[in-house]
N, CA, C and O atoms as a DFTB+ gen file, in Angstrom:
336 C
 N C O
     1  1      29.461      62.381      27.848
     2  2      30.498      62.023      26.911
     3  2      31.855      61.914      27.604
     4  3      32.629      61.008      27.297
     5  1      32.156      62.822      28.531
     6  2      33.427      62.791      29.243
     7  2      33.563      61.505      30.053
     8  3      34.625      60.883      30.059
     9  1      32.503      61.111      30.729
    10  2      32.556      59.912      31.559
    11  2      32.790      58.660      30.724
    12  3      33.525      57.764      31.139
    13  1      32.181      58.594      29.572
    14  2      32.370      57.429      28.702
    15  2      33.815      57.334      28.220
    16  3      34.403      56.252      28.204
    17  1      34.377      58.467      27.831
    18  2      35.774      58.477      27.384
    19  2      36.716      58.106      28.529
    20  3      37.679      57.360      28.349
    21  1      36.415      58.643      29.702
    22  2      37.243      58.348      30.871
    23  2      37.201      56.860      31.208
    24  3      38.240      56.244      31.445
    25  1      36.013      56.290      31.228
    26  2      35.883      54.864      31.541
    27  2      36.571      53.993      30.497
    28  3      37.168      52.970      30.832
    29  1      36.488      54.395      29.242
    30  2      37.145      53.639      28.181
    31  2      38.663      53.678      28.348
    32  3      39.330      52.649      28.239
    33  1      39.204      54.861      28.610
    34  2      40.658      54.966      28.799
    35  2      41.096      54.263      30.085
    36  3      42.194      53.711      30.143
    37  1      40.252      54.279      31.109
    38  2      40.569      53.586      32.355
    39  2      40.631      52.073      32.137
    40  3      41.510      51.407      32.682
    41  1      39.719      51.536      31.357
    42  2      39.747      50.105      31.048
    43  2      40.999      49.737      30.271
    44  3      41.605      48.696      30.526
    45  1      41.394      50.589      29.318
    46  2      42.619      50.323      28.560
    47  2      43.837      50.353      29.477
    48  3      44.733      49.518      29.353
    49  1      43.868      51.303      30.385
    50  2      44.993      51.406      31.318
    51  2      45.075      50.164      32.204
    52  3      46.161      49.630      32.428
    53  1      43.947      49.710      32.700
    54  2      43.934      48.529      33.571
    55  2      44.399      47.280      32.839
    56  3      45.040      46.414      33.435
    57  1      44.084      47.180      31.565
    58  2      44.539      46.025      30.784
    59  2      46.052      46.031      30.624
    60  3      46.678      44.972      30.611
    61  1      46.644      47.214      30.500
    62  2      48.087      47.324      30.242
    63  2      48.930      47.273      31.508
    64  3      50.084      46.850      31.451
    65  1      48.397      47.683      32.630
    66  2      49.231      47.805      33.827
    67  2      49.157      46.543      34.676
    68  3      48.165      45.814      34.662
    69  1      50.258      46.304      35.429
    70  2      50.279      45.161      36.324
    71  2      49.573      45.469      37.638
    72  3      49.244      44.554      38.393
    73  1      49.344      46.714      37.912
    74  2      48.539      47.112      39.061
    75  2      47.846      48.411      38.709
    76  3      48.278      49.110      37.793
    77  1      46.806      48.739      39.400
    78  2      46.091      49.956      39.056
    79  2      45.532      50.615      40.306
    80  3      45.353      49.974      41.342
    81  1      45.269      51.872      40.191
    82  2      44.673      52.661      41.259
    83  2      43.276      53.030      40.792
    84  3      43.090      53.550      39.692
    85  1      42.306      52.756      41.635
    86  2      40.934      53.002      41.218
    87  2      40.603      54.489      41.175
    88  3      40.062      54.975      40.182
    89  1      40.925      55.217      42.245
    90  2      40.551      56.620      42.299
    91  2      41.708      57.418      42.898
    92  3      42.272      57.032      43.922
    93  1      42.050      58.511      42.268
    94  2      43.009      59.449      42.836
    95  2      42.248      60.740      43.085
    96  3      41.964      61.497      42.157
    97  1      41.919      60.981      44.353
    98  2      41.172      62.185      44.695
    99  2      42.158      63.212      45.236
   100  3      42.611      63.108      46.375
   101  1      42.478      64.182      44.431
   102  2      43.432      65.202      44.828
   103  2      43.208      66.455      44.002
   104  3      42.496      66.435      42.998
   105  1      43.820      67.538      44.435
   106  2      43.717      68.800      43.706
   107  2      44.905      68.996      42.775
   108  3      45.111      70.095      42.260
   109  1      45.691      67.943      42.551
   110  2      46.862      68.039      41.683
   111  2      46.457      67.964      40.222
   112  3      45.354      67.551      39.864
   113  1      47.390      68.378      39.411
   114  2      47.159      68.232      37.978
   115  2      47.345      66.768      37.586
   116  3      47.872      65.965      38.356
   117  1      46.915      66.449      36.412
   118  2      47.006      65.068      35.931
   119  2      48.453      64.613      35.807
   120  3      48.772      63.472      36.141
   121  1      49.327      65.488      35.332
   122  2      50.736      65.103      35.171
   123  2      51.405      64.857      36.517
   124  3      52.237      63.957      36.637
   125  1      51.050      65.654      37.543
   126  2      51.609      65.427      38.879
   127  2      51.140      64.094      39.446
   128  3      51.924      63.358      40.046
   129  1      49.866      63.786      39.256
   130  2      49.338      62.511      39.748
   131  2      50.016      61.343      39.044
   132  3      50.315      60.332      39.680
   133  1      50.261      61.465      37.749
   134  2      50.938      60.394      37.013
   135  2      52.373      60.217      37.482
   136  3      52.859      59.090      37.575
   137  1      53.057      61.318      37.778
   138  2      54.435      61.200      38.260
   139  2      54.473      60.555      39.637
   140  3      55.400      59.803      39.937
   141  1      53.487      60.833      40.477
   142  2      53.422      60.201      41.798
   143  2      53.155      58.712      41.659
   144  3      53.749      57.910      42.380
   145  1      52.280      58.332      40.751
   146  2      52.000      56.914      40.521
   147  2      53.244      56.205      40.001
   148  3      53.533      55.083      40.418
   149  1      53.979      56.837      39.104
   150  2      55.210      56.233      38.576
   151  2      56.252      56.076      39.674
   152  3      56.929      55.051      39.746
   153  1      56.384      57.084      40.526
   154  2      57.329      57.010      41.639
   155  2      56.917      55.918      42.621
   156  3      57.766      55.185      43.129
   157  1      55.633      55.811      42.885
   158  2      55.127      54.764      43.769
   159  2      55.444      53.381      43.219
   160  3      55.786      52.472      43.976
   161  1      55.332      53.220      41.918
   162  2      55.636      51.937      41.289
   163  2      57.115      51.603      41.429
   164  3      57.469      50.454      41.693
   165  1      57.987      52.605      41.254
   166  2      59.427      52.379      41.423
   167  2      59.759      51.990      42.860
   168  3      60.582      51.104      43.088
   169  1      59.126      52.644      43.825
   170  2      59.352      52.323      45.235
   171  2      58.892      50.907      45.537
   172  3      59.569      50.176      46.260
   173  1      57.750      50.511      44.991
   174  2      57.241      49.156      45.208
   175  2      58.208      48.120      44.646
   176  3      58.486      47.114      45.299
   177  1      58.725      48.361      43.433
   178  2      59.653      47.413      42.819
   179  2      60.957      47.330      43.598
   180  3      61.506      46.242      43.772
   181  1      61.459      48.470      44.068
   182  2      62.692      48.469      44.863
   183  2      62.478      47.722      46.177
   184  3      63.359      46.988      46.625
   185  1      61.323      47.905      46.790
   186  2      61.011      47.179      48.021
   187  2      60.943      45.686      47.797
   188  3      61.437      44.909      48.613
   189  1      60.333      45.277      46.695
   190  2      60.259      43.851      46.381
   191  2      61.641      43.264      46.164
   192  3      61.916      42.146      46.600
   193  1      62.518      44.009      45.493
   194  2      63.880      43.528      45.253
   195  2      64.645      43.411      46.567
   196  3      65.385      42.449      46.774
   197  1      64.468      44.385      47.449
   198  2      65.140      44.355      48.742
   199  2      64.662      43.177      49.583
   200  3      65.472      42.509      50.227
   201  1      63.373      42.920      49.585
   202  2      62.842      41.776      50.331
   203  2      63.400      40.473      49.777
   204  3      63.717      39.563      50.544
   205  1      63.522      40.371      48.468
   206  2      64.096      39.171      47.859
   207  2      65.540      38.954      48.269
   208  3      65.934      37.831      48.583
   209  1      66.338      40.021      48.271
   210  2      67.735      39.904      48.695
   211  2      67.842      39.500      50.162
   212  3      68.671      38.664      50.524
   213  1      67.002      40.095      51.002
   214  2      67.026      39.753      52.424
   215  2      66.638      38.297      52.640
   216  3      67.232      37.618      53.478
   217  1      65.662      37.814      51.905
   218  2      65.242      36.419      52.034
   219  2      66.363      35.477      51.615
   220  3      66.615      34.473      52.281
   221  1      67.040      35.800      50.506
   222  2      68.157      34.958      50.066
   223  2      69.284      34.942      51.087
   224  3      69.854      33.887      51.362
   225  1      69.613      36.104      51.654
   226  2      70.667      36.165      52.663
   227  2      70.281      35.388      53.915
   228  3      71.120      34.711      54.509
   229  1      69.021      35.483      54.315
   230  2      68.557      34.747      55.490
   231  2      68.621      33.242      55.246
   232  3      69.056      32.489      56.118
   233  1      68.193      32.804      54.073
   234  2      68.254      31.376      53.745
   235  2      69.689      30.869      53.758
   236  3      69.956      29.774      54.251
   237  1      70.614      31.657      53.220
   238  2      72.020      31.260      53.217
   239  2      72.560      31.195      54.644
   240  3      73.329      30.291      54.969
   241  1      72.172      32.132      55.493
   242  2      72.599      32.120      56.892
   243  2      72.110      30.863      57.597
   244  3      72.860      30.241      58.349
   245  1      70.858      30.485      57.359
   246  2      70.317      29.285      58.001
   247  2      71.023      28.023      57.498
   248  3      71.285      27.111      58.282
   249  1      71.332      27.961      56.204
   250  2      72.069      26.805      55.675
   251  2      73.445      26.701      56.312
   252  3      73.889      25.610      56.671
   253  1      74.118      27.836      56.452
   254  2      75.454      27.843      57.048
   255  2      75.398      27.405      58.504
   256  3      76.254      26.643      58.954
   257  1      74.406      27.873      59.241
   258  2      74.272      27.479      60.646
   259  2      74.017      25.984      60.776
   260  3      74.594      25.323      61.640
   261  1      73.147      25.447      59.911
   262  2      72.882      24.004      59.964
   263  2      74.142      23.217      59.630
   264  3      74.428      22.202      60.264
   265  1      74.893      23.677      58.640
   266  2      76.121      22.997      58.229
   267  2      77.140      23.009      59.363
   268  3      77.749      21.978      59.647
   269  1      77.335      24.137      60.006
   270  2      78.299      24.219      61.109
   271  2      77.867      23.368      62.291
   272  3      78.701      22.765      62.967
   273  1      76.575      23.319      62.537
   274  2      76.074      22.489      63.632
   275  2      76.330      21.015      63.337
   276  3      76.733      20.260      64.221
   277  1      76.094      20.608      62.087
   278  2      76.373      19.223      61.709
   279  2      77.861      18.914      61.801
   280  3      78.236      17.822      62.228
   281  1      78.707      19.847      61.412
   282  2      80.147      19.632      61.541
   283  2      80.545      19.473      63.001
   284  3      81.384      18.635      63.331
   285  1      79.953      20.264      63.864
   286  2      80.268      20.159      65.289
   287  2      79.807      18.818      65.844
   288  3      80.478      18.238      66.697
   289  1      78.669      18.322      65.370
   290  2      78.148      17.051      65.882
   291  2      78.886      15.849      65.312
   292  3      79.243      14.934      66.054
   293  1      79.119      15.841      64.007
   294  2      79.653      14.658      63.348
   295  2      81.104      14.794      62.908
   296  3      81.731      13.795      62.556
   297  1      81.642      15.986      62.921
   298  2      83.008      16.181      62.461
   299  2      84.030      15.500      63.345
   300  3      85.020      14.969      62.841
   301  1      83.820      15.501      64.644
   302  2      84.796      14.914      65.561
   303  2      84.754      13.395      65.529
   304  3      85.743      12.757      65.890
   305  1      83.653      12.794      65.114
   306  2      83.562      11.331      65.104
   307  2      84.268      10.720      63.905
   308  3      84.742       9.586      63.980
   309  1      84.346      11.454      62.802
   310  2      84.916      10.850      61.595
   311  2      86.439      10.909      61.578
   312  3      87.067       9.922      61.193
   313  1      87.051      11.990      61.967
   314  2      88.502      12.133      61.823
   315  2      89.204      12.425      63.143
   316  3      90.429      12.547      63.169
   317  1      88.472      12.536      64.218
   318  2      89.097      12.798      65.491
   319  2      89.207      14.268      65.833
   320  3      89.663      14.596      66.928
   321  1      88.813      15.161      64.955
   322  2      88.845      16.585      65.260
   323  2      87.682      17.286      64.561
   324  3      87.196      16.838      63.522
   325  1      87.259      18.371      65.145
   326  2      86.137      19.125      64.574
   327  2      86.668      20.191      63.630
   328  3      87.649      20.872      63.930
   329  1      86.012      20.325      62.490
   330  2      86.381      21.348      61.518
   331  2      85.397      22.498      61.631
   332  3      84.199      22.308      61.417
   333  1      85.872      23.664      61.957
   334  2      84.991      24.831      62.049
   335  2      85.432      25.909      61.155
   336  3      84.805      26.966      61.106
């Protein structure tokens, strides 16, 4: 009976969550394991946000470098002086 209830609640949890952990093998209490899972989820989301910010900054840096390179190449031909 315990296994059936556990499997049923596990299926409900998997339907609701965007990610899931199959097995948590530890000697911790259930509330401690849940708090660790919640903290892990927060860390994952913060990491994803940080990676997104770094990617945007890198893309902007590459655009700026290309723009400055084009100004150096073509800026002097149009007006007689380079704009940097």
